[in-house]
N, C-alpha and C positions, 0 to 999 in steps of 0.2 A: 678160814678167813670169814671173817664176819662182814656182813654187808650192813653198813649203817645208812642212815637216812641221808647223811651228807654225801656218802659215796654214790647213792642212787641219783641224788640231785646233780652231782658232778657228771655222772654218766649221761644223764638226760641232756645236760647242758652241752656236753661234748658231742653227743649225737645231733643235737639241734645245730651246733656250729658246723658240723660236717655237712648236713643237709643244706644249710645256708651257703656254705662255700661251694657246694656242688651247683646250686641254682645260680649263684653269682658267676661261676665259671661259665655256665651256659649263656647267661646274659652278656657277659663280657665277650664271649666268642661271637655272638650275633652282632654285637656292637662293632667288633673288629672287622667282620665281613662287610657290614654296612659302610663303615668308614673307608674300607678298601674300594668298594664300589663307587663311593662318592669321589675318591681320589682319581679313579679311572675316568669317571664322567668329567671331572674338572680338566684332566689332561686332554681329553677329546675336545672339549669346548675351547680350550686354549689353542689347539691346532686349527680348529675350524675358524676361530676368530682371527688367527693369523692369516688364513687364506682369504677371509672376507675383507680384512683390513687391506691386504694387497690389492684385491679387486676394486675396492672403493677408491684407493689411491690412484689406480690406473684410470678409473672412471672420472675422477676429478681432473686428472691431467688432460684427458680427452675433452672433457667439458670446457676446460679453460682454453684449449686450442680452438674449439668450436666457437666460443664466445669471441675470441680474438678474430677469427675468420669472419664472423657476422659483423663485427665492428668495422673491419676493413671494407667489406662489401657495402655497408651502410655509408661509409665515408665516400666510396666511389659513386653511390647512387644519389648523394646529396645534390650535386650539380644538376642531375636529371630532374629531381623533384623541384629544384629552384626554377629550371627552365619550363617545366610544366606549369608552375605557378605563374610565371611571367606570360606564358602562352594563354592561360586562362584569363589573365588580366587584359591582355591584348584583344582576345576574342570578345570580352565584355565591352571594351571600348569600341571595337568595330561594330558590334551589335547596336550599341547606343548611337553611334554615328549613322548607321543605316536607318535606325528608327527615327532619328532627327531629320535625315534627308527625306525619308518617306513621308514624314509628317509635313515637311515643307512643300514637297511635291503635291501632296493631297490638298493643302491649303491653297497653293497656287492654282491647282486644277479647279478647285471650287470657285475661286475668285474669277477665273477666266473661262468658265465652262461655256458661256455663250460664244466667245470667240473661237474656242476649240470646236464647238459644234458647227459653227459657220465654216471654219476651215475644212472640216471633214466633208461637209456638203459640197463645197466648191471643188474639193479634190475628187469626189465621186462624179460630179458633173464633168470635170476635165477628163477623167478616165473614160467616161461614156462617150464624150465627143471624140476622143482619140480613137476609140474602138470603131466608132461609126465611120470616121474618115480614113481609116486604115485601108490601104489598097488590098484587094483580094489576091490570093496566091494563084499563080498560073496552074494549069492542069499538068504541066510537066513536073512540077514540084509535088512530091508525095508528102502528105502530112505524116508526122511521126506516129508510129504505132502506139507509142506510150502516151496515152491521154489520161489526164487526171479527171476526177469527178467534177471539178469546176468547169473544165473544158467541155465535157459532155453536157453539163447543165446549161452552159451558155449557148450551145448549139440548139438545144431544145427551146430555150426562151430567148428570142431576139430582144436586144435592148435598144430602146429609142429614147432620144431626148426631145421632149416637146418644147417648143419655144416659150410656152407659158411658165416653164420652171425658172427661168432666169429673169430676175427683176433688175431694174436699173439702179435701185438704191442699195446694192451690195448685199441683199438678203435673198435667200432662196425660198420660194413658195412651195408649200407641200401640197 
């Protein structure tokens, strides 16, 4: 048997083809394992997504019930909020009325301050005259044990009304 150049070339080509097939088989085997792993991962993700989808659905139902409950409570509280608003308005009106009355009283007091002062002076003179002319308590009657600071002060300082305090023209001399 004679070996020709064409036979050697065919033998080299056959050996190269066998080596190429061997390496392609290894690559395809690795690709097959990788695709199997990807398929398992995809199945696991699908199962997990199913669980997550169910949980999200349950959470949405609970959220919808909670929103409905909050809306019901809000509708129940609307009259209370309205009543508080009306109460605030009424309080503002009362405050304004009190402010107006206070202003009117202040103006009237400023306009009549001389007459008020004269009335206070006459009242003081009348009280002093009444105390001076009040009959003394008998020794059988015991004074009350409870005495205020004003009573003790009056016992220490006797009050007298001098005839020079009262003038005939309805004014009090100081």
